[in-house]
C-alpha positions as CSV (number, residue, x, y, z in Angstrom):
1,M,0.1,-0.4,0.1
2,K,2.7,2.2,1.2
3,R,4.9,1.4,-2.3
4,L,1.3,2.1,-4.5
5,L,1.0,5.4,-2.6
6,S,4.3,6.4,-3.2
7,F,3.9,5.7,-6.8
8,T,0.9,7.6,-6.8
9,L,2.5,11.2,-5.4
10,A,5.3,10.7,-7.6
11,L,3.0,10.3,-10.6
12,C,1.0,13.3,-9.4
13,M,4.3,15.3,-9.1
14,V,5.4,14.7,-12.6
15,I,1.6,15.2,-13.9
16,T,1.7,18.7,-11.9
17,S,5.7,19.4,-13.0
18,A,4.2,19.0,-16.8
19,V,1.3,20.9,-16.4
20,F,3.0,23.7,-14.8
21,T,5.5,23.8,-17.4
22,T,3.1,23.6,-20.2
23,A,1.0,26.6,-18.6
24,H,3.8,28.6,-18.3
25,A,5.7,27.8,-22.0
26,A,5.5,31.1,-23.8
27,K,5.2,30.5,-27.5
28,V,8.2,31.7,-30.0
29,G,7.1,30.9,-33.8
30,N,7.0,27.1,-33.8
31,T,9.0,26.3,-30.4
32,S,8.4,27.8,-27.4
33,I,10.6,29.1,-24.2
34,S,10.1,28.5,-20.3
35,A,11.4,32.1,-19.3
36,A,8.4,34.5,-17.7
37,G,9.6,37.7,-19.6
38,A,11.7,37.6,-22.8
39,C,12.0,39.8,-26.1
40,V,14.2,39.9,-29.1
41,M,15.6,43.0,-30.6
42,D,17.0,43.9,-33.8
43,F,20.1,45.9,-33.2
44,E,20.5,47.8,-36.2
45,T,17.2,49.2,-36.0
46,G,16.3,48.7,-32.2
47,D,12.9,47.0,-33.6
48,I,11.1,44.1,-30.8
49,L,10.6,41.5,-33.2
50,Y,9.0,39.1,-30.4
51,S,8.0,40.3,-26.8
52,Y,6.7,38.4,-23.7
53,Y,5.9,40.0,-20.8
54,G,8.5,42.6,-22.3
55,D,7.5,45.8,-20.3
56,T,7.3,44.0,-17.3
57,P,10.1,44.8,-14.5
58,R,11.6,41.9,-13.1
59,V,14.8,40.6,-11.0
60,P,17.5,40.8,-13.3
61,A,20.3,39.6,-10.9
62,S,23.8,40.1,-12.4
63,M,22.4,40.9,-15.7
64,T,22.6,44.6,-13.5
65,K,26.3,44.4,-14.2
66,I,25.6,45.7,-17.9
67,M,24.7,48.9,-16.6
68,N,27.6,48.8,-14.1
69,L,29.8,48.5,-16.9
70,Y,28.4,51.2,-19.3
71,C,28.9,53.7,-16.7
72,V,32.3,52.3,-16.1
73,Y,33.0,53.0,-19.7
74,E,31.5,56.2,-19.6
75,A,33.9,57.0,-16.9
76,L,36.5,56.1,-19.2
77,A,35.3,57.8,-22.3
78,N,35.2,61.1,-19.9
79,G,38.4,61.0,-18.8
80,E,38.0,60.0,-15.1
81,I,39.8,57.0,-15.0
82,T,41.7,54.9,-17.5
83,L,41.8,51.1,-18.1
84,N,45.2,51.2,-15.8
85,T,44.1,53.2,-13.3
86,T,44.2,50.9,-9.9
87,V,41.1,49.7,-8.3
88,P,41.4,50.0,-4.6
89,I,39.8,47.2,-2.4
90,S,37.7,48.4,0.5
91,K,36.7,46.6,3.5
92,S,33.2,46.6,2.0
93,V,34.6,44.9,-1.2
94,Y,37.2,42.6,0.5
95,N,33.9,41.3,2.4
96,K,31.5,40.9,-0.6
97,S,34.3,39.6,-2.9
98,R,34.4,36.3,0.1
99,N,30.5,36.6,0.8
100,G,28.9,33.2,-0.8
101,L,25.8,35.4,-1.1
102,Y,27.7,37.5,-4.2
103,Q,27.6,35.9,-7.7
104,S,30.7,34.3,-8.6
105,V,33.1,34.3,-5.2
106,L,36.6,35.8,-6.5
107,P,38.3,36.9,-3.6
108,L,40.0,40.3,-3.8
109,H,42.8,40.9,-1.3
110,Y,44.1,44.4,0.5
111,N,47.6,45.5,-0.9
112,T,47.1,44.2,-4.5
113,T,47.1,45.8,-7.7
114,Y,43.9,45.5,-9.6
115,T,43.2,47.4,-12.7
116,V,40.5,48.8,-14.5
117,D,41.2,47.1,-17.3
118,E,41.2,43.2,-15.7
119,M,38.3,44.1,-13.3
120,I,35.8,44.7,-16.5
121,N,37.0,41.2,-17.7
122,V,36.3,39.1,-14.6
123,V,33.1,41.3,-14.3
124,I,31.4,40.3,-17.7
125,V,33.0,36.9,-18.6
126,H,33.3,35.5,-14.6
127,S,30.4,37.7,-13.1
128,A,32.3,38.7,-10.1
129,S,30.3,40.9,-7.7
130,G,33.0,42.1,-6.0
131,A,34.7,43.4,-8.4
132,A,31.9,44.7,-9.9
133,V,31.5,46.8,-6.6
134,A,34.8,47.7,-6.2
135,L,34.5,49.2,-10.2
136,A,31.3,50.9,-8.8
137,E,33.1,52.7,-5.4
138,L,36.3,53.3,-7.8
139,V,34.0,55.6,-10.4
140,G,31.8,57.0,-7.4
141,G,34.3,58.6,-5.8
142,G,34.7,55.6,-2.8
143,S,30.7,55.4,-2.9
144,E,28.8,52.3,-4.2
145,A,25.5,54.3,-3.1
146,A,26.9,57.7,-5.3
147,F,27.9,55.3,-8.7
148,V,24.1,53.4,-8.3
149,S,22.8,57.1,-8.2
150,R,24.4,57.6,-11.4
151,M,23.4,54.1,-12.9
152,N,19.7,55.4,-12.1
153,N,20.6,58.5,-13.5
154,K,22.0,56.7,-16.9
155,A,18.4,54.7,-16.8
156,K,16.5,57.6,-17.1
157,E,18.6,59.5,-19.6
158,M,17.9,56.1,-21.7
159,G,14.7,56.3,-21.1
160,I,14.3,52.6,-19.9
161,N,12.0,50.7,-17.4
162,A,14.9,50.1,-15.1
163,Y,15.9,51.0,-11.7
164,Y,18.9,49.8,-9.5
165,Y,19.6,49.2,-5.8
166,D,23.3,48.3,-6.0
167,S,25.9,47.7,-8.5
168,C,26.2,44.3,-8.9
169,G,22.8,42.5,-8.8
170,I,22.5,40.7,-5.2
171,A,19.7,43.3,-4.5
172,N,15.9,43.3,-6.2
173,N,16.9,45.8,-8.6
174,Q,14.4,46.3,-11.5
175,V,14.4,45.8,-15.3
176,S,11.9,45.1,-17.7
177,P,13.3,42.5,-20.9
178,I,13.2,45.4,-23.5
179,A,14.8,47.7,-21.2
180,M,17.7,45.0,-20.6
181,A,17.6,44.7,-24.4
182,T,17.9,48.6,-25.1
183,L,20.5,48.9,-22.5
184,A,22.5,46.1,-24.3
185,R,22.3,47.7,-27.5
186,N,23.3,51.1,-25.8
187,I,26.7,49.5,-24.5
188,I,27.3,47.5,-28.0
189,K,26.8,50.8,-29.9
190,D,28.4,52.8,-27.3
191,Y,31.7,50.9,-26.3
192,P,31.6,47.9,-28.5
193,D,34.7,47.0,-26.7
194,I,32.6,45.2,-24.7
195,L,31.9,42.6,-27.3
196,T,35.9,41.8,-27.4
197,R,35.5,40.8,-24.0
198,S,32.3,39.1,-23.3
199,A,33.1,36.7,-26.3
200,K,36.1,35.2,-24.2
201,K,35.5,31.7,-22.8
202,S,37.7,32.3,-19.9
203,V,39.7,35.2,-18.7
204,Y,43.3,35.0,-16.9
205,F,43.3,36.9,-13.7
206,H,45.8,36.9,-10.7
207,G,47.1,33.3,-11.2
208,G,43.8,31.9,-11.8
209,N,41.8,31.1,-15.2
210,Y,38.0,32.2,-14.8
211,R,35.4,30.4,-17.0
212,T,32.8,32.6,-18.7
213,T,29.0,32.1,-17.3
214,N,27.7,32.5,-20.7
215,H,27.5,28.8,-22.0
216,L,26.5,29.9,-25.3
217,L,29.9,30.1,-26.1
218,D,30.6,26.6,-25.0
219,T,28.2,23.8,-23.9
220,F,25.2,25.4,-25.4
221,Y,27.3,26.4,-28.6
222,Y,25.4,28.9,-30.9
223,A,27.3,30.4,-34.0
224,G,27.8,33.8,-34.2
225,A,27.2,34.2,-30.2
226,D,29.4,37.1,-28.5
227,G,28.0,38.1,-25.1
228,L,26.3,39.1,-23.0
229,K,25.5,38.6,-19.2
230,T,23.8,35.8,-17.1
231,G,22.2,36.8,-13.9
232,T,20.8,34.3,-11.1
233,T,19.0,34.7,-7.6
234,S,16.6,32.9,-5.8
235,S,14.5,36.7,-6.7
236,S,15.3,36.5,-10.3
237,G,15.5,32.7,-11.3
238,Y,17.7,32.4,-14.3
239,C,18.3,34.9,-16.6
240,F,20.4,36.0,-19.5
241,C,20.7,38.7,-21.8
242,G,22.8,37.1,-24.9
243,T,23.7,38.4,-28.4
244,A,25.1,37.0,-31.7
245,V,25.2,38.0,-34.9
246,R,24.9,36.4,-38.4
247,N,25.6,37.5,-42.1
248,G,26.4,40.9,-40.4
249,R,22.9,41.5,-38.4
250,R,23.0,41.3,-34.5
251,M,20.2,40.2,-32.7
252,I,20.0,40.9,-28.7
253,S,17.9,38.3,-26.8
254,V,16.6,38.7,-23.0
255,V,14.9,36.1,-21.0
256,M,14.1,36.4,-17.3
257,R,13.1,33.4,-15.2
258,A,13.9,30.7,-17.2
259,A,13.2,27.2,-16.1
260,S,16.4,26.1,-15.1
261,T,20.1,27.6,-15.5
262,G,20.6,25.3,-18.9
263,Q,17.1,26.0,-20.3
264,R,17.7,29.7,-20.1
265,F,20.4,29.1,-23.1
266,I,18.3,26.9,-24.8
267,D,15.6,29.9,-24.7
268,T,17.6,32.2,-25.9
269,A,18.9,30.3,-28.7
270,R,15.2,29.4,-30.1
271,L,14.5,33.8,-29.2
272,L,17.5,34.4,-31.4
273,D,16.3,31.7,-34.3
274,Y,13.3,33.5,-34.2
275,G,14.9,37.0,-34.2
276,F,17.0,36.1,-37.2
277,A,14.1,34.9,-39.3
278,A,11.9,37.7,-38.5
279,A,14.7,40.0,-39.5
280,R,14.9,38.2,-42.7
281,D,11.4,38.3,-43.3
282,K,11.2,41.9,-42.7
283,Y,14.7,43.6,-43.5
284,D,16.4,41.1,-46.0
285,T,13.3,41.4,-48.4
286,I,12.9,43.5,-51.6
287,Y,8.9,43.9,-51.6
288,F,7.3,44.7,-55.5
289,T,5.8,48.3,-54.9
290,D,3.7,50.9,-56.5
291,M,6.5,53.2,-57.0
292,R,7.7,53.8,-60.5
293,T,10.9,54.5,-62.4
294,F,11.5,55.7,-65.9
295,I,14.7,56.0,-67.7
296,D,14.4,58.3,-70.9
297,G,10.6,58.2,-70.6
298,K,10.8,54.3,-70.7
299,E,9.4,52.3,-67.3
300,V,11.6,50.2,-65.6
301,P,10.6,47.5,-62.8
302,T,10.9,49.1,-59.2
303,F,11.2,47.5,-56.2
304,S,10.9,48.4,-52.5
305,Y,13.6,47.7,-49.8
306,D,12.3,47.7,-46.4
307,G,16.1,47.5,-44.5
308,G,15.0,50.2,-41.8
309,S,15.1,53.2,-44.5
310,P,12.4,52.1,-47.4
311,R,13.6,53.3,-50.5
312,A,12.9,52.5,-54.5
313,M,15.2,50.0,-56.3
314,I,15.7,48.4,-59.8
315,V,17.5,45.8,-60.7
316,A,20.8,46.4,-62.7
317,E,20.8,43.8,-65.0
318,D,17.7,45.7,-66.1
319,L,19.6,48.3,-67.9
320,K,20.6,46.4,-70.9
321,D,16.9,46.9,-71.9
322,Y,17.2,50.6,-71.3
323,G,20.3,52.1,-73.3
324,F,23.3,50.3,-71.5
325,D,25.5,47.4,-72.2
326,V,25.7,45.5,-69.3
327,T,28.4,42.8,-68.5
328,Y,29.4,41.0,-65.2
329,D,32.7,39.8,-63.9
330,W,32.6,36.4,-61.8
331,D,36.0,36.7,-60.1
332,T,34.9,40.2,-58.8
333,K,31.0,39.8,-58.5
334,T,30.2,43.2,-60.3
335,V,28.0,44.1,-62.5
336,Y,29.1,46.7,-65.2
337,A,26.8,49.0,-67.2
338,K,28.1,51.4,-69.6
339,L,25.6,53.8,-71.3
340,N,25.4,53.4,-75.0
341,S,24.1,56.3,-76.8
342,K,23.4,54.1,-80.0
343,K,21.7,51.2,-78.4
344,S,17.8,51.3,-78.3
345,A,15.7,50.8,-75.5
346,T,13.4,47.6,-75.5
347,P,11.4,48.0,-72.5
348,I,10.2,45.0,-70.2
349,P,6.5,44.5,-70.3
350,M,5.0,45.6,-67.1
351,D,2.2,43.6,-66.8
352,F,3.7,41.1,-64.4
353,Y,4.7,44.0,-62.3
354,R,1.3,45.5,-61.8
355,N,-0.9,45.2,-58.5
356,K,1.5,43.5,-56.2
357,N,2.4,46.5,-53.6
358,G,3.9,44.9,-50.5
359,Q,4.6,41.4,-52.1
360,K,7.7,39.9,-51.6
361,A,9.9,39.7,-54.6
362,F,13.1,38.7,-53.4
363,Y,15.4,37.6,-50.5
364,I,18.7,39.3,-50.0
365,A,21.4,36.8,-49.9
366,D,23.4,35.9,-47.4
367,D,26.4,37.0,-49.7
368,D,25.9,40.3,-50.4
369,S,29.4,41.3,-51.0
370,V,28.8,42.4,-54.4
371,S,29.2,45.6,-56.9
372,V,27.9,47.7,-59.5
373,I,29.8,50.3,-61.7
374,I,27.9,52.3,-64.1
375,D,29.6,54.6,-66.6
376,D,27.8,57.7,-68.0
377,G,29.9,58.0,-71.3
378,T,32.9,60.0,-69.5
379,K,33.1,58.7,-65.9
380,S,32.8,55.2,-63.9
381,H,30.8,55.3,-60.7
382,T,30.7,52.7,-58.0
383,L,27.0,52.6,-56.4
384,K,27.2,52.1,-52.5
385,D,23.3,51.0,-52.3
386,V,23.9,47.5,-53.8
387,H,22.2,44.1,-53.0
388,N,22.5,40.5,-53.9
389,V,19.3,39.2,-54.5
390,S,18.8,35.6,-56.2
391,G,21.8,35.9,-58.6
392,Y,20.7,39.9,-59.3
393,M,21.6,43.2,-58.3
394,C,19.3,45.5,-56.8
395,I,20.2,49.1,-56.7
396,G,19.0,51.9,-54.9
397,I,17.6,54.3,-57.8
398,D,18.8,57.5,-55.3
399,E,22.3,57.3,-56.2
400,L,21.3,57.2,-59.9
401,A,20.4,61.4,-59.0
402,T,24.3,62.0,-58.7
403,I,24.9,60.3,-62.3
404,F,22.1,61.5,-64.3
405,D,19.6,63.9,-64.4
406,Y,16.9,63.1,-61.7
407,N,13.4,64.2,-60.5
408,W,10.8,62.8,-58.2
409,D,7.3,63.1,-59.0
410,T,5.5,63.1,-56.3
411,D,1.6,63.1,-57.9
412,T,2.9,59.6,-59.6
413,N,5.1,58.6,-57.0
414,S,8.2,58.0,-59.6
415,A,11.5,58.6,-60.4
416,I,12.1,60.5,-63.7
417,I,15.7,59.8,-64.9
418,T,17.2,61.2,-67.9
419,T,20.8,59.8,-69.0
420,K,20.8,61.8,-72.3
């Protein structure tokens, strides 16, 4: 009877656990994540591509150190300190660096020379809380509280939903997932050195090697991952602000209160995958459009690129039907289009391109290392706004304004280009 009762209780626990996990799983595309709050941000545009309770503040634990380091980098930029500045060890730092309540215990010693440079490394890679507090006291003029005030002022300046009570994340600070992603974007934009450091799998510090807490770099390897910061306390649960870059595009993801230390990295990988796929659909796509382009009175098929800066584009190879000689150099991946005044235009029929406004026409290829050179008969011009699409080259028509006579007709939503 006891064995049966024990089995029944165990079964109930399993079922209850399964129900709990399912009930709190958030859908991300065709998969799910365990986190109670999460988001994915496109680094280039700042657009939020996915959010699950993204504006709800939660305890960030050691993700707090991202704001700590932002303020340290700011102090470096302002000339308040240098990378070689010695970081003093106060009694408070001495004790906290040995206190098991603080994340990643790394004992710091009196009468030992520590530099800002090496302290930043162990903070971002190993999450050394004592080192974070030491940096806070240094920049705060000996006062962690003064530094925390600076952190909160910086949060207000950034306009993010965040409030800090300490500099390392042992306190119940409050930050929303979207605020955390915004902060991560700001530190990467303003102080890109952070990625050089956060991409390290370990750092050497005063006789020891200290492993990263970011296991997207090793155990849960994710191609392109190079940062940023974990966080774990009983109040926060398992958190991670991660970032990765693929094919030139960077994503920032945040998970807060994931199911386990390992699950936060699985959640992050799923979020990053979703973000890259969503960005490809949103940004790396050439669309059909109702904008029109005319070269010497003849209409050219026109498309729209919506990569954060929407603009009209045409296919460079189509210029062969509008008075240009067009050749392609396979070795350099370059299209050459030379104006030929003796060549008659044979315009492309436009029926196929009508009534498709907003539909996808091309994806931009992962290999975008291509170029287009236009020769106007007297001078060659290398275009900058060029994209490889399904083996063709799309070019922004605005660049043609620097080569030929160009007017935009707002009434007909058309670019009027005159080459002769």
